[in-house]
C-alpha positions as CSV (number, residue, x, y, z in Angstrom):
1,M,-3.2,-18.2,-8.2
2,T,-5.6,-18.5,-5.3
3,D,-7.6,-21.1,-3.5
4,T,-10.0,-21.3,-0.6
5,T,-10.1,-23.6,2.4
6,T,-12.5,-24.0,5.3
7,A,-13.0,-26.5,8.1
8,G,-16.3,-27.7,6.7
9,H,-18.5,-25.5,8.8
10,P,-19.5,-21.8,8.6
11,A,-16.6,-19.6,9.8
12,E,-17.1,-16.3,11.6
13,H,-14.1,-14.6,9.8
14,T,-12.4,-15.0,6.4
15,L,-8.7,-14.5,6.2
16,L,-6.5,-14.0,3.1
17,V,-3.0,-15.6,3.4
18,V,-0.5,-14.3,0.8
19,E,2.8,-16.1,0.8
20,D,4.8,-17.3,-2.2
21,D,6.4,-20.2,-0.3
22,A,3.9,-23.0,-0.8
23,T,5.0,-24.9,2.4
24,I,4.7,-21.9,4.7
25,N,1.4,-20.9,3.0
26,Q,0.0,-24.4,3.5
27,A,1.1,-24.7,7.1
28,L,-0.2,-21.3,8.1
29,S,-3.5,-21.8,6.3
30,D,-4.0,-25.3,7.8
31,R,-3.5,-23.9,11.3
32,L,-5.9,-21.0,10.8
33,V,-8.5,-23.3,9.4
34,A,-8.1,-25.6,12.4
35,E,-8.7,-22.5,14.6
36,G,-12.0,-22.0,12.9
37,F,-11.3,-19.4,10.2
38,A,-12.1,-19.6,6.5
39,V,-8.9,-19.1,4.5
40,V,-8.3,-17.8,1.0
41,R,-4.8,-18.3,-0.3
42,A,-2.7,-16.3,-2.8
43,F,0.9,-16.7,-3.9
44,D,1.8,-13.5,-5.7
45,G,1.0,-9.8,-5.7
46,P,-1.6,-9.7,-8.6
47,G,-3.3,-12.8,-7.2
48,A,-3.6,-11.2,-3.7
49,V,-5.3,-8.1,-5.1
50,T,-7.7,-10.3,-7.1
51,A,-8.5,-12.5,-4.1
52,F,-9.1,-9.5,-1.9
53,T,-11.6,-8.1,-4.3
54,E,-13.4,-11.4,-4.9
55,H,-13.6,-12.7,-1.3
56,R,-13.6,-9.5,0.8
57,P,-11.6,-11.0,3.7
58,D,-11.8,-9.6,7.2
59,L,-8.0,-9.7,7.7
60,V,-4.9,-10.2,5.4
61,L,-1.7,-12.0,6.3
62,L,0.8,-10.6,3.8
63,D,4.3,-11.6,2.9
64,V,6.6,-8.6,2.0
65,M,8.5,-10.3,-0.8
66,L,6.2,-11.6,-3.5
67,P,6.4,-12.3,-7.3
68,G,4.6,-9.8,-9.5
69,F,4.8,-6.9,-7.1
70,D,5.7,-6.9,-3.4
71,G,3.5,-6.9,-0.3
72,L,3.8,-3.2,0.3
73,E,2.2,-2.5,-3.1
74,V,-0.4,-5.1,-2.4
75,C,-1.1,-3.4,0.9
76,R,-1.3,0.0,-0.8
77,R,-3.8,-1.3,-3.3
78,I,-6.1,-3.1,-1.0
79,Q,-6.3,-0.3,1.5
80,A,-7.2,2.1,-1.3
81,E,-10.1,-0.3,-2.1
82,R,-11.3,-1.0,1.4
83,P,-9.7,-0.5,4.9
84,V,-8.8,-3.9,6.4
85,P,-6.4,-5.1,9.1
86,V,-3.1,-6.3,7.6
87,M,-0.4,-8.3,9.3
88,M,2.9,-8.3,7.4
89,L,5.0,-11.5,7.3
90,T,8.7,-10.6,6.9
91,A,12.2,-11.7,7.5
92,R,13.2,-8.1,8.2
93,V,12.0,-5.9,11.0
94,E,14.3,-2.9,10.6
95,E,12.6,0.3,11.8
96,T,12.7,1.9,8.4
97,D,10.9,-1.2,6.9
98,V,8.3,-1.1,9.6
99,L,7.6,2.6,9.1
100,V,7.2,2.1,5.3
101,G,4.7,-0.7,6.0
102,L,2.8,1.5,8.4
103,G,2.7,4.2,5.8
104,V,0.8,2.0,3.4
105,G,-1.7,0.7,6.0
106,A,-0.1,-2.3,7.7
107,D,-1.2,-2.9,11.3
108,D,1.4,-5.4,12.6
109,Y,4.6,-7.3,11.7
110,V,5.5,-10.9,12.4
111,T,9.0,-12.0,11.8
112,K,10.0,-15.2,10.1
113,P,10.4,-17.9,11.4
114,F,7.3,-17.4,13.4
115,R,5.3,-19.5,15.9
116,M,1.9,-20.4,14.7
117,R,0.4,-19.8,18.2
118,E,1.7,-16.2,18.2
119,V,0.3,-15.6,14.7
120,V,-3.1,-16.9,15.7
121,A,-3.1,-14.8,18.9
122,R,-2.2,-11.6,17.0
123,V,-4.9,-12.4,14.4
124,R,-7.5,-12.7,17.1
125,A,-6.3,-9.5,18.7
126,L,-6.5,-7.5,15.5
127,L,-10.1,-8.8,14.8
128,R,-11.1,-7.8,18.4
129,R,-9.8,-4.3,17.8
130,V,-11.9,-3.9,14.7
131,E,-15.0,-5.1,16.6
132,R,-14.3,-2.7,19.4
133,A,-13.9,0.2,17.0
134,A,-17.2,-0.6,15.4
135,E,-18.9,-0.6,18.8
136,L,-17.3,2.7,19.7
137,A,-18.6,4.3,16.5
138,N,-22.1,4.2,17.8
139,T,-21.4,5.9,21.1
140,P,-21.7,9.6,22.1
141,E,-18.0,9.7,22.8
142,A,-17.2,9.0,19.1
143,I,-16.1,12.6,18.5
144,L,-13.2,14.2,20.4
145,S,-11.9,17.8,20.0
146,L,-8.6,18.6,21.8
147,G,-7.5,22.1,20.8
148,D,-7.0,22.0,17.0
149,L,-6.9,18.2,17.0
150,H,-10.2,16.6,16.1
151,L,-11.0,12.9,16.1
152,D,-14.1,11.3,14.6
153,R,-13.9,7.8,15.9
154,G,-17.0,6.7,14.1
155,A,-15.8,7.9,10.6
156,R,-12.2,7.1,11.7
157,R,-11.0,10.6,10.5
158,V,-8.5,13.0,12.0
159,R,-8.1,16.7,11.4
160,I,-5.6,19.3,12.6
161,G,-7.4,22.6,12.1
162,D,-8.8,22.3,8.6
163,L,-6.2,19.8,7.4
164,E,-7.2,16.1,7.3
165,V,-4.5,13.7,8.5
166,H,-4.4,10.2,7.0
167,L,-3.5,7.6,9.6
168,A,-3.1,3.8,9.3
169,P,-5.7,1.9,11.3
170,L,-3.5,1.2,14.3
171,E,-2.1,4.7,14.3
172,F,-5.6,5.9,14.6
173,D,-6.4,3.5,17.4
174,L,-3.3,4.5,19.3
175,L,-4.1,8.2,19.0
176,A,-7.7,7.6,20.1
177,A,-6.5,5.7,23.2
178,L,-4.1,8.6,24.1
179,A,-6.8,11.2,23.3
180,A,-9.4,9.6,25.5
181,E,-7.3,10.8,28.5
182,P,-5.2,13.7,27.4
183,G,-2.2,14.5,29.5
184,V,-2.4,11.1,31.3
185,V,0.6,8.8,31.0
186,H,-0.4,5.5,29.5
187,T,2.1,2.7,30.2
188,R,3.5,0.6,27.4
189,E,1.6,-2.4,28.9
190,Q,-1.7,-0.5,28.9
191,L,-1.3,0.6,25.3
192,M,-0.3,-2.8,24.0
193,A,-3.2,-4.5,25.9
194,G,-5.8,-1.8,25.0
195,V,-4.9,-1.1,21.4
196,W,-3.3,-4.3,20.2
197,G,-5.0,-6.8,22.6
198,W,-1.6,-8.3,23.6
199,A,-1.3,-9.6,27.2
200,D,2.5,-9.8,26.9
201,A,4.4,-7.4,24.6
202,R,7.9,-7.8,25.9
203,G,10.6,-7.7,23.3
204,T,8.4,-6.1,20.6
205,R,9.1,-2.7,19.0
206,T,5.7,-2.4,17.5
207,L,4.5,0.4,19.8
208,D,7.6,2.4,19.3
209,S,7.3,2.2,15.6
210,H,3.7,3.3,15.6
211,V,4.5,6.2,18.0
212,K,7.3,7.4,15.6
213,S,5.0,7.2,12.6
214,L,2.2,8.9,14.5
215,R,4.5,11.8,15.5
216,A,5.6,12.3,12.0
217,K,1.9,12.8,11.0
218,I,0.5,14.9,13.8
219,G,3.6,16.6,15.2
220,A,6.3,15.2,17.5
221,E,5.5,17.6,20.3
222,R,1.9,16.2,20.7
223,V,3.1,12.8,21.9
224,R,5.2,13.0,25.1
225,T,7.5,10.2,26.1
226,V,7.9,9.3,29.8
227,H,11.0,7.2,29.8
228,G,10.7,3.9,31.3
229,V,6.9,4.3,31.6
230,G,5.0,5.1,28.4
231,Y,3.4,8.0,26.5
232,A,0.9,10.8,26.9
233,L,-0.9,13.1,24.5
234,E,-0.2,16.8,25.0
235,V,-2.9,19.3,24.2
């Protein structure tokens, strides 16, 4: 089941809200509409995939536990169809759960119960990231080669030697931020502000989870931890 809601005027972005709890779904959708977004709603896994195909949203807010099939499977299917920012809504933020989500293309996690203001802020930050990436794709700096590591920021592709490495959207953006200044230590605050667009990231483990996932894909030795400060890309 799906439905669509707008504030009665053209919206710049369309969001897909997938949540089987009707009360949470309605409250979240109402707030997003009030913030100027067009909202498509779905309440189960199959409905989410159908709505994604029909409405082509700019961002998906996706509950992990859904009827039909779960949010991880939804994320896997929609990312295979068309890359899109995905924010997972979950009652669990164990590191293993986060890493599984990142592996199928999720960008961010919000823990229930959540504050509407925080969700809206993170949605706007994710959308800004996508816009910045599109702008970067048209610049001469779009391609970086650091030893055997090659980044094409326009095509959003990564190779190590002749082997292509598949990264989730925010994993790619994190690597691109580090690769822009190889060897330079980026503080946690700089990375959260530059990649995620968050002014205040205290108390979140999002960066750590993305670094761990990135290391698993490009090699742990490539991302150096400077304890108490941040991270640097080694070349």
